[in-house]
Structures are given as C-alpha cells and as structure tokens.
SERO-426416 format. One record per atom (N, C-alpha, C): chain; residue in three letters; atom name; x, y negated, z. Coordinates in steps of 0.1 Angstrom, whole numbers, plus 2048, in hexadecimal, padded with zeros to 3 digits. Each point is the difference from the previous one (the first is absolute). Layout:
{vexza "A","ALA","CA",{X,Y,Z}}
...
***
This chain:
{vexza "A","UNK","N",{81C,7A6,816}}
{vexza "A","UNK","CA",{7FD,80E,7FC}}
{vexza "A","UNK","C",{808,809,7FA}}
{vexza "A","UNK","N",{807,7FD,7F8}}
{vexza "A","UNK","CA",{807,807,7F8}}
{vexza "A","UNK","C",{80D,805,809}}
{vexza "A","UNK","N",{804,7F9,80B}}
{vexza "A","UNK","CA",{808,806,80A}}
{vexza "A","UNK","C",{7F8,80C,808}}
{vexza "A","UNK","N",{7F5,7FC,804}}
{vexza "A","UNK","CA",{7F5,80B,808}}
{vexza "A","UNK","C",{7FF,80C,7F6}}
{vexza "A","UNK","N",{7FF,7FF,7F3}}
{vexza "A","UNK","CA",{7FD,80C,7F8}}
{vexza "A","UNK","C",{80D,806,800}}
{vexza "A","UNK","N",{80C,7FB,7FF}}
{vexza "A","UNK","CA",{80C,805,7FD}}
{vexza "A","UNK","C",{802,80A,80C}}
{vexza "A","UNK","N",{7FE,7FA,80F}}
{vexza "A","UNK","CA",{801,80A,809}}
{vexza "A","UNK","C",{7F5,80B,802}}
{vexza "A","UNK","N",{7F5,7FC,7F9}}
{vexza "A","UNK","CA",{7F4,80B,803}}
{vexza "A","UNK","C",{803,80A,7F4}}
{vexza "A","UNK","N",{80C,801,7F7}}
{vexza "A","UNK","CA",{804,807,7F4}}
{vexza "A","UNK","C",{809,80B,807}}
{vexza "A","UNK","N",{807,7FC,80B}}
{vexza "A","UNK","CA",{809,808,802}}
{vexza "A","UNK","C",{7FF,80F,802}}
{vexza "A","UNK","N",{7F4,805,804}}
{vexza "A","UNK","CA",{7FE,810,800}}
{vexza "A","UNK","C",{7FF,803,7F1}}
{vexza "A","UNK","N",{7FD,7F9,7F9}}
{vexza "A","UNK","CA",{7FD,805,7F0}}
{vexza "A","UNK","C",{810,7FF,7FC}}
{vexza "A","UNK","N",{806,7F7,803}}
{vexza "A","UNK","CA",{80F,7FD,7FA}}
{vexza "A","UNK","C",{809,80D,804}}
{vexza "A","UNK","N",{7FC,805,80E}}
{vexza "A","UNK","CA",{808,80A,806}}
{vexza "A","UNK","C",{7FB,80C,7FF}}
{vexza "A","UNK","N",{7F7,804,7F8}}
{vexza "A","UNK","CA",{7F8,80C,800}}
{vexza "A","UNK","C",{809,80C,800}}
{vexza "A","UNK","N",{80A,802,7F5}}
{vexza "A","UNK","CA",{80B,80A,800}}
{vexza "A","UNK","C",{805,804,80E}}
{vexza "A","UNK","N",{805,7F5,806}}
{vexza "A","UNK","CA",{804,800,80D}}
{vexza "A","UNK","C",{7F5,808,80A}}
{vexza "A","UNK","N",{7F7,7FB,802}}
{vexza "A","UNK","CA",{7F2,803,808}}
{vexza "A","UNK","C",{7FF,80F,7FB}}
{vexza "A","UNK","N",{800,806,7F6}}
{vexza "A","UNK","CA",{7FB,80C,7FC}}
{vexza "A","UNK","C",{80D,809,805}}
{vexza "A","UNK","N",{80C,7FA,7FF}}
{vexza "A","UNK","CA",{80C,809,804}}
{vexza "A","UNK","C",{7FD,801,80D}}
{vexza "A","UNK","N",{7FE,7F7,807}}
{vexza "A","UNK","CA",{800,800,811}}
{vexza "A","UNK","C",{7F3,807,804}}
{vexza "A","UNK","N",{7F6,7FF,7F9}}
{vexza "A","UNK","CA",{7F2,808,805}}
{vexza "A","UNK","C",{800,80E,7FB}}
{vexza "A","UNK","N",{805,804,7F7}}
{vexza "A","UNK","CA",{800,80F,7FF}}
{vexza "A","UNK","C",{80C,807,805}}
{vexza "A","UNK","N",{7FD,809,808}}
{vexza "A","UNK","CA",{80C,806,807}}
{vexza "A","UNK","C",{805,809,7F9}}
{vexza "A","UNK","N",{811,800,805}}
{vexza "A","UNK","CA",{808,80B,7F7}}
{vexza "A","UNK","C",{7FD,80D,807}}
{vexza "A","UNK","N",{807,80B,7FB}}
{vexza "A","UNK","CA",{7FC,80C,803}}
{vexza "A","UNK","C",{807,802,811}}
{vexza "A","UNK","N",{809,7F8,804}}
{vexza "A","UNK","CA",{804,801,80E}}
{vexza "A","UNK","C",{7F4,7FA,808}}
{vexza "A","UNK","N",{7F9,7F8,7FE}}
{vexza "A","UNK","CA",{7F6,7F4,806}}
{vexza "A","UNK","C",{7F1,809,7FE}}
{vexza "A","UNK","N",{800,807,7FA}}
{vexza "A","UNK","CA",{7F1,806,7FB}}
{vexza "A","UNK","C",{7F7,803,80E}}
{vexza "A","UNK","N",{804,806,809}}
{vexza "A","UNK","CA",{7FA,804,80C}}
{vexza "A","UNK","C",{7FE,7F6,80B}}
{vexza "A","UNK","N",{809,7F5,7FD}}
{vexza "A","UNK","CA",{7FF,7F2,809}}
{vexza "A","UNK","C",{7F6,7F9,7FC}}
{vexza "A","UNK","N",{7FD,7FE,7F2}}
{vexza "A","UNK","CA",{7F8,7F6,7FD}}
{vexza "A","UNK","C",{7F5,807,7F7}}
{vexza "A","UNK","N",{7F3,7F8,803}}
{vexza "A","UNK","CA",{7F4,805,7F9}}
{vexza "A","UNK","C",{800,7F9,7F1}}
{vexza "A","UNK","N",{803,806,7F5}}
{vexza "A","UNK","CA",{802,7F8,7F4}}
{vexza "A","UNK","C",{7F2,7FC,7FA}}
{vexza "A","UNK","N",{7F7,806,804}}
{vexza "A","UNK","CA",{7F2,7FC,7FC}}
{vexza "A","UNK","C",{7FB,7F4,806}}
{vexza "A","UNK","N",{802,7FF,80E}}
{vexza "A","UNK","CA",{7FE,7F3,807}}
{vexza "A","UNK","C",{807,7F7,7FB}}
{vexza "A","UNK","N",{80F,801,7FF}}
{vexza "A","UNK","CA",{806,7F5,7FF}}
{vexza "A","UNK","C",{7FE,7FC,7F0}}
{vexza "A","UNK","N",{7FC,808,7F7}}
{vexza "A","UNK","CA",{7FD,7FB,7F5}}
{vexza "A","UNK","C",{7F4,7F6,7FE}}
{vexza "A","UNK","N",{7F6,807,807}}
{vexza "A","UNK","CA",{7F4,7F9,804}}
{vexza "A","UNK","C",{7FF,7F1,807}}
{vexza "A","UNK","N",{80B,7FF,808}}
{vexza "A","UNK","CA",{803,7F3,807}}
{vexza "A","UNK","C",{805,7F6,7F5}}
{vexza "A","UNK","N",{80D,805,7F7}}
{vexza "A","UNK","CA",{803,7FA,7F7}}
{vexza "A","UNK","C",{7F5,7FA,7F5}}
{vexza "A","UNK","N",{7F9,808,7FD}}
{vexza "A","UNK","CA",{7F5,7FE,7F8}}
{vexza "A","UNK","C",{7F8,7F4,806}}
{vexza "A","UNK","N",{7FB,802,80B}}
{vexza "A","UNK","CA",{7F8,7F7,808}}
{vexza "A","UNK","C",{807,7F3,800}}
{vexza "A","UNK","N",{80D,7FE,803}}
{vexza "A","UNK","CA",{808,7F5,802}}
{vexza "A","UNK","C",{801,7F9,7F1}}
{vexza "A","UNK","N",{800,806,7F4}}
{vexza "A","UNK","CA",{801,7FD,7F4}}
{vexza "A","UNK","C",{7F1,7F9,7FD}}
{vexza "A","UNK","N",{7F7,806,803}}
{vexza "A","UNK","CA",{7F2,7FA,7FC}}
{vexza "A","UNK","C",{7FD,7F6,80B}}
{vexza "A","UNK","N",{805,7FF,80A}}
{vexza "A","UNK","CA",{7FD,7F3,809}}
{vexza "A","UNK","C",{807,7F4,7F9}}
{vexza "A","UNK","N",{80E,803,7FB}}
{vexza "A","UNK","CA",{805,7F6,7FB}}
{vexza "A","UNK","C",{7FC,7FC,7F2}}
{vexza "A","UNK","N",{7FB,806,7F9}}
{vexza "A","UNK","CA",{7F9,7FE,7F6}}
{vexza "A","UNK","C",{7F3,7F9,802}}
{vexza "A","UNK","N",{7F7,805,80B}}
{vexza "A","UNK","CA",{7F4,7F8,801}}
{vexza "A","UNK","C",{802,7F1,806}}
{vexza "A","UNK","N",{80B,801,808}}
{vexza "A","UNK","CA",{804,7EF,804}}
{vexza "A","UNK","C",{807,7F7,7F6}}
{vexza "A","UNK","N",{807,807,7F7}}
{vexza "A","UNK","CA",{804,7F5,7F5}}
{vexza "A","UNK","C",{7F5,7FE,7F9}}
{vexza "A","UNK","N",{7F7,80B,7FB}}
{vexza "A","UNK","CA",{7F3,7FC,7F6}}
{vexza "A","UNK","C",{7FA,7F6,807}}
{vexza "A","UNK","N",{7FD,7FF,80D}}
{vexza "A","UNK","CA",{7F7,7F6,809}}
{vexza "A","UNK","C",{807,7F5,7FF}}
{vexza "A","UNK","N",{80E,7FC,804}}
{vexza "A","UNK","CA",{809,7F3,7FE}}
{vexza "A","UNK","C",{7FC,7FC,7F2}}
{vexza "A","UNK","N",{804,805,7F4}}
{vexza "A","UNK","CA",{7FE,800,7F3}}
{vexza "A","UNK","C",{7F5,7F8,7FD}}
{vexza "A","UNK","N",{7F2,807,802}}
{vexza "A","UNK","CA",{7F4,7FC,7FE}}
{vexza "A","UNK","C",{7FD,7F3,807}}
{vexza "A","UNK","N",{806,7FD,80D}}
{vexza "A","UNK","CA",{7FC,7F5,807}}
{vexza "A","UNK","C",{809,7F5,7F8}}
{vexza "A","UNK","N",{80B,800,7FE}}
{vexza "A","UNK","CA",{807,7F8,7F7}}
{vexza "A","UNK","C",{7FB,7FC,7F5}}
{vexza "A","UNK","N",{7FC,808,7F9}}
{vexza "A","UNK","CA",{7F8,7FD,7F3}}
{vexza "A","UNK","C",{7F5,7F9,804}}
{vexza "A","UNK","N",{7F6,803,809}}
{vexza "A","UNK","CA",{7F5,7F9,803}}
{vexza "A","UNK","C",{803,7F2,805}}
{vexza "A","UNK","N",{809,7FD,807}}
{vexza "A","UNK","CA",{804,7F5,805}}
{vexza "A","UNK","C",{805,7F4,7F4}}
{vexza "A","UNK","N",{809,808,7F8}}
{vexza "A","UNK","CA",{807,7F8,7F5}}
{vexza "A","UNK","C",{7F2,7FC,7F7}}
{vexza "A","UNK","N",{7F7,80A,7FE}}
{vexza "A","UNK","CA",{7F4,7FE,7F6}}
{vexza "A","UNK","C",{7F9,7F5,806}}
{vexza "A","UNK","N",{7FD,7FD,80A}}
{vexza "A","UNK","CA",{7F8,7F6,809}}
{vexza "A","UNK","C",{809,7F2,7FB}}
{vexza "A","UNK","N",{80C,801,802}}
{vexza "A","UNK","CA",{809,7F4,800}}
{vexza "A","UNK","C",{800,7FA,7F2}}
{vexza "A","UNK","N",{7FE,80A,7F7}}
{vexza "A","UNK","CA",{801,7FE,7F0}}
{vexza "A","UNK","C",{7F2,7F9,7FD}}
{vexza "A","UNK","N",{7F6,806,807}}
{vexza "A","UNK","CA",{7F1,7FA,7FA}}
{vexza "A","UNK","C",{7FF,7F3,807}}
{vexza "A","UNK","N",{807,7FE,80A}}
{vexza "A","UNK","CA",{800,7F4,807}}
{vexza "A","UNK","C",{806,7F4,7F8}}
{vexza "A","UNK","N",{80D,805,7FA}}
{vexza "A","UNK","CA",{809,7F7,7FA}}
{vexza "A","UNK","C",{7F8,7FD,7F1}}
{vexza "A","UNK","N",{7FB,80C,7F9}}
{vexza "A","UNK","CA",{7F6,7FD,7F3}}
{vexza "A","UNK","C",{7F8,7F4,803}}
{vexza "A","UNK","N",{7F7,7FE,80C}}
{vexza "A","UNK","CA",{7F5,7FB,802}}
{vexza "A","UNK","C",{807,7F0,801}}
{vexza "A","UNK","N",{80A,800,807}}
{vexza "A","UNK","CA",{807,7F3,801}}
{vexza "A","UNK","C",{807,7FB,7F2}}
{vexza "A","UNK","N",{805,809,7F7}}
{vexza "A","UNK","CA",{805,7FE,7F7}}
{vexza "A","UNK","C",{7F4,7F7,7F4}}
{vexza "A","UNK","N",{7F4,805,801}}
{vexza "A","UNK","CA",{7F5,7FC,7F7}}
{vexza "A","UNK","C",{7FD,7F2,805}}
{vexza "A","UNK","N",{804,7F9,80D}}
{vexza "A","UNK","CA",{7FD,7F6,804}}
{vexza "A","UNK","C",{80A,7F7,7FA}}
{vexza "A","UNK","N",{80E,803,801}}
{vexza "A","UNK","CA",{809,7FB,7FE}}
{vexza "A","UNK","C",{80A,803,7F4}}
{vexza "A","UNK","N",{7FC,800,7F5}}
{vexza "A","UNK","CA",{808,806,7F3}}
{vexza "A","UNK","C",{80D,7FC,7FF}}
{vexza "A","UNK","N",{802,7F3,802}}
{vexza "A","UNK","CA",{810,7FA,800}}
{vexza "A","UNK","C",{809,803,80A}}
{vexza "A","UNK","N",{7FE,807,80A}}
{vexza "A","UNK","CA",{807,804,80B}}
{vexza "A","UNK","C",{809,80A,7FE}}
{vexza "A","UNK","N",{80D,7FE,7FC}}
{vexza "A","UNK","CA",{80B,80A,7FD}}
{vexza "A","UNK","C",{803,809,80B}}
{vexza "A","UNK","N",{801,7FA,809}}
{vexza "A","UNK","CA",{804,809,80D}}
{vexza "A","UNK","C",{7F8,80C,804}}
{vexza "A","UNK","N",{7F2,7FC,7FF}}
{vexza "A","UNK","CA",{7F5,806,804}}
{vexza "A","UNK","C",{7FF,80E,7F6}}
{vexza "A","UNK","N",{803,7FC,7F2}}
{vexza "A","UNK","CA",{803,80B,7F4}}
{vexza "A","UNK","C",{809,807,804}}
{vexza "A","UNK","N",{80D,7FC,805}}
{vexza "A","UNK","CA",{80C,808,803}}
{vexza "A","UNK","C",{7FC,809,80D}}
{vexza "A","UNK","N",{7FB,7FD,809}}
{vexza "A","UNK","CA",{7FB,807,80B}}
{vexza "A","UNK","C",{7F5,80D,7FC}}
{vexza "A","UNK","N",{7F8,7FA,7F6}}
{vexza "A","UNK","CA",{7F5,80A,7FA}}
{vexza "A","UNK","C",{806,80A,7F9}}
{vexza "A","UNK","N",{80B,7FE,7FA}}
{vexza "A","UNK","CA",{808,80A,7F4}}
{vexza "A","UNK","C",{805,808,80B}}
{vexza "A","UNK","N",{809,7FC,80A}}
{vexza "A","UNK","CA",{805,806,80B}}
{vexza "A","UNK","C",{7F7,80B,805}}
{vexza "A","UNK","N",{7F6,7FB,806}}
{vexza "A","UNK","CA",{7F5,80B,806}}
{vexza "A","UNK","C",{7FC,809,7F7}}
{vexza "A","UNK","N",{7FD,7FC,7F3}}
{vexza "A","UNK","CA",{7FC,80C,7F7}}
{vexza "A","UNK","C",{80B,807,7FC}}
{vexza "A","UNK","N",{80B,7FD,801}}
{vexza "A","UNK","CA",{80A,809,7FF}}
{vexza "A","UNK","C",{803,80C,80B}}
{vexza "A","UNK","N",{7FD,7FC,80B}}
{vexza "A","UNK","CA",{7FF,80A,80B}}
{vexza "A","UNK","C",{7F6,809,801}}
{vexza "A","UNK","N",{7F6,7FC,7FB}}
{vexza "A","UNK","CA",{7F4,80B,7FE}}
{vexza "A","UNK","C",{805,808,7F3}}
***
C-alpha cells in the first residue's frame, strides 16, 4: 500500500512542474486555453486525492478487522507471545 500511495502522490509532488507546464507563457497564450487546462489539472488532482482517500480508508477498514480478530484470539490465548506481537504490529498499522 505504501508503494501505491507513493505512486499516487506523484502529481502532488510535481505540482510546481505541472503548474509551470499548464499555465501558458505569453508566446503560447493563443494556442492553449488556460482556463480549460487549469480545470483539467484541478480535476486530475481531485481524482488523485479521491482515489488515495478511498485506498487509505479501505486499508484502515481491513486492518481494523484484523485487529478485532486478533484481539478476540488474544482473549482466548493470553500466553501466546507471537499472537501479541502480531496484534501490536497490526495496531501500529492502523
């Protein structure tokens, strides 16, 4: 998931470059519609943020389910050190 999020952040990380290539210079003003280009950049940013948010919420949901299951197992087996380590690892993810 971290790798996927890193890839999805590319547009945010390169925002200065994106703005520089989106907003036309004086020599290109007549060839490019800056309003439309900015709208497209904005939509691209919003799509990226929405996708990232969906993935993060899905990860939290799945990890929370795993934590709940591990807590239930932990109550049955108090002495299981490996189970406790796994539970702590999953809780750290959340």
